[in-house]
VORO-615679 format. One line per 4 residues: their letters; for each residue y, x, z of C-alpha. Coordinates in Angstrom, 3 decimals. Layout:
! VORO-615679
a	Y X Z ~ ...;
! end
This chain:
! VORO-615679
mrdd	-210.195 129.723 -136.955 ~ -210.167 128.801 -140.670 ~ -210.700 125.351 -141.962 ~ -212.807 124.281 -144.838;
egrf	-209.859 125.158 -147.190 ~ -209.221 128.533 -145.655 ~ -206.373 127.711 -143.839 ~ -205.608 128.591 -140.301;
tcsl	-204.540 125.848 -137.842 ~ -202.615 125.952 -134.823 ~ -204.599 124.439 -131.668 ~ -201.563 123.181 -130.113;
cdkt	-199.630 121.365 -133.005 ~ -201.990 121.339 -135.796 ~ -199.549 123.154 -138.027 ~ -201.440 125.205 -140.756;
ftqk	-200.888 128.615 -142.352 ~ -202.550 130.566 -145.221 ~ -202.613 133.806 -143.420 ~ -203.682 134.833 -139.909;
gmlt	-200.799 136.771 -139.083 ~ -198.632 133.811 -139.787 ~ -200.355 131.706 -137.269 ~ -200.206 134.547 -134.749;
rhmk	-196.379 134.695 -135.212 ~ -196.177 130.879 -134.913 ~ -198.018 130.981 -131.680 ~ -195.194 132.934 -129.942;
ehtg	-193.221 129.823 -130.450 ~ -195.574 128.020 -128.094 ~ -196.174 130.838 -125.550 ~ -192.615 132.222 -125.427;
kyky	-193.812 135.694 -125.611 ~ -191.097 137.365 -127.688 ~ -190.423 140.877 -128.327 ~ -186.567 140.543 -128.771;
fcag	-184.142 138.500 -126.507 ~ -180.397 137.889 -126.847 ~ -178.668 138.955 -123.910 ~ -175.927 136.427 -124.642;
crkg	-177.833 133.076 -124.903 ~ -181.291 134.316 -123.715 ~ -182.981 133.001 -126.815 ~ -186.208 134.846 -127.928;
fark	-187.279 136.329 -131.266 ~ -190.580 137.561 -132.465 ~ -189.030 139.317 -135.384 ~ -186.332 141.925 -135.239;
yvye	-184.615 141.003 -138.413 ~ -184.378 137.427 -137.258 ~ -182.922 138.769 -133.948 ~ -180.331 140.951 -135.715;
ehmm	-179.357 137.871 -138.070 ~ -178.812 135.784 -135.019 ~ -176.571 138.475 -133.557 ~ -174.406 138.824 -136.544;
ivhe	-173.982 135.056 -137.102 ~ -173.961 133.615 -133.784 ~ -172.314 136.205 -131.594 ~ -170.415 138.305 -134.119;
grrf	-169.243 135.655 -136.055 ~ -169.973 137.411 -139.405 ~ -169.548 134.977 -142.461 ~ -170.356 135.345 -146.158;
ycdf	-167.855 134.173 -148.932 ~ -168.257 133.032 -152.443 ~ -166.728 135.355 -154.875 ~ -164.977 132.618 -156.826;
cgks	-163.463 130.093 -154.462 ~ -163.637 131.518 -151.046 ~ -165.956 129.020 -149.378 ~ -167.519 130.614 -146.238;
yrkn	-171.235 130.417 -145.470 ~ -172.919 131.379 -142.124 ~ -176.062 133.214 -144.030 ~ -175.720 135.297 -147.221;
kdkp	-178.880 133.360 -148.481 ~ -176.832 130.093 -148.186 ~ -174.431 131.313 -150.967 ~ -175.066 129.867 -154.236;
iqke	-176.929 132.221 -156.715 ~ -174.139 134.316 -158.670 ~ -175.590 133.635 -162.111 ~ -175.489 129.788 -161.692;
rtfl	-172.007 129.853 -160.241 ~ -170.659 131.755 -163.198 ~ -171.561 128.988 -165.574 ~ -170.149 126.217 -163.391;
lnea	-166.797 127.715 -162.919 ~ -164.046 125.774 -164.391 ~ -162.036 128.263 -166.411 ~ -158.988 125.841 -166.384;
nllc	-158.336 125.826 -162.838 ~ -160.722 128.365 -161.532 ~ -162.374 125.994 -159.229 ~ -166.247 126.754 -158.297;
yfc	-167.976 123.452 -158.928 ~ -171.103 124.852 -157.142 ~ -169.437 125.217 -153.761;
! end
């Protein structure tokens, strides 16, 4: 149900969303009705891409690395943006200041 500002509110925790679909997805957190389940840890996921990311990171040990200094990250999105790192690289000793 929409409020006066056009937002959809969760009836269980009062969290608000701008789209009805986002509220529907959120409700699965309360009900436990997930479409995807991890056989390794029995954690449930509403979205396939989140389940696949979980499998790669948690159970396959996949890591992502900085191209300059080699620092590892669990998720590719956690790596600093390439353009920003390029300007922060110390050319004298090749250290990545961003990482």
